N, C-alpha and C positions, 0 to 999 in steps of 0.2 A: 818678813819677806824682804822689805826694803830698808835700807839704812838711811833713808832720807834723801839720798842722791837721786837725780833723774836717771831713769832706766830707759834703755832702748829696746824695742821689739821690731821684728820684721813682720810685715803684713803683705800678702799677695792680693792684689785687686784685679778683677777682670777689666778688660778694655773699656767697657761702658762706664764703670764706676770711676776708673782713673780719669777718663775724659771729663766727667762731672766735677771731680775734685780739682782738676787743672783749671777748669772754667771758673769755679767758685773762688779758688785761691787767687786767680788773676784779678777777678773783679774786686776782691777784698784787699788786694795788694799785700798778701801774706804768703808765706811759703806753704807748700802742700802739707808738710809735717805739722806746722803750727795750726793750720785749719783742721787736720784730723785730730790733733790733740784737743783742740777746743770742742770739736764735735763729740769726741768720746767723753770728755768731762761733762758736757751738757746732758748727754745720754745717761751717764751714771747718776747725775742729780735727779733726772726724771725717773729713773729706775728706783732710786731710793724713795722718792715721793710716792711712787706706786706701791711699794712695799709697806710704807707707813700707812697709806690709805687702806690697804688690805688688812693690816693689823687692827686699825680703828674699826673697820667693818666687822671683823671677827669679834672684837670686844663688845660691839653694840649688839651682837647676836647672843652673847652670853646672858645667863639668867641674872647676873649681878646688876643691880641698878647703877646707872651712871650718875655721878655727882659732879657738880661744877668745881673748877679750880678753887674758887673762893671757899666753897663748902668744905673741900678737902682740907684746906689750911685751917679752917675753924676747928675742925675735928682734931687736928694735930696739936693745937695750942692748949 
């Protein structure tokens, strides 16, 4: 999808959200676009963590017993 270059997107915000973004960006002394970019990046990291936790929970509910990392590598050797 991306060739490694920074891509631009257009986002329409309602007046209340825009006002909050303006206040936050002013307090942090960054542009609104930089603030939104940071917020999206942090949200994506949180979302990825949530998906990983969900996957772990699914595996814990499987009938296969869990083994430790150390035990796994003992088996592989």
